[in-house]
N, C-alpha and C positions, 0 to 999 in steps of 0.2 A: 504494500500499499504506500503510495506517495506521501510525503510529509506536506502538510498544509497548515498555515496559521489559522486559528479560529478563535473567536471570542465567546463561543458557546459550546458546551459539552453536554451531550445526552447520556443519560444513565437509566438503565432499566433495572428494577428490583424485582425478583421473583421469589417469593416466599414458599415454603412447602405447601402442598396442596391442601392439607387440613388446617392451615393457619386461619385464625379469626381476623376480623377486621381490626380489632384491638391490637392483636400482635403485630399485624402489618403496619399500623399506624405507629406503634412504639418503635419498631425497627427503622421505619422511614424517618421519624422525627429524630432519632439518634444519628442516622447518617447525615441528615440536613444540618444538625447542629455541629457536627464535626467538620463537615466540608465547609460550612459557613465561617468557621474559625480560621480557615486558611487564608494567608495574606493576599493570595492571587485572586481570591473570589470576591466578586461584587454582590452577587445575588444567587439564591438557589430557590427553585420553585418545583412543586410536585403535584401530581394528581393521581388518583386511583385509576388504573386502566381498567376498562371494562370489555376490552376485546373489540376487534375491528367489526365482527358481525353485528353486534348490538349498536355500534356507532352508525352503521349503514342501515339500521332498521331491518336487519335480517333475522331478528329474533335470537333465540338462544335460551339456555336453560339457567336462569338466575344470573346474579352478579358474580363477577370474579373479584374477590376481596384479597387476592394474593399477589397482585401485580401493580407495581407503582412506576410511572414514568416520571423522571426528574430532569430538569435542566439546570445547567450550572453556567451563569454568566461570569466571565472573567473581567477583571479590571483592565482598562485600555492598556496600561503599561505592563501587564503580566500575561501576554499571549503565550500559550504553550504550543510547542509542535505537537501534532496529533500523535506522533510515534512515541513521545515522552509521557502522554497522559496515563496509560495504564500503569506505568511505574510510579508516577506521582501519587496516584489515588489508591495504589496497592496497600499502603499502610492502613487504609480504612477497612479493608476486606474482613478482618476478624471481628468487626462489630456484628455482622449478620452471619458469618461462617460459623461462629461458635454457638449459635442459638439452635 
């Protein structure tokens, strides 16, 4: 993959299938708090993903409370090369991996 400068990073959180909304929210909040504390980060946002089918009105069986889409906006002077992003955010992986 070629390196590109970007001011926005997308992150997907997928909890175990049997997770509750409360568990998903707790882990998501913890990730947001830790990423927000990074000097390079301007803003972090998140929303519960409900699956493409339900967004398109194709129906589906219930809501998915185990998937969260997040975006991370970087400060203008802190752009990261996309090839370095996984390494930079690697230190946060134990937050949800240990649960």
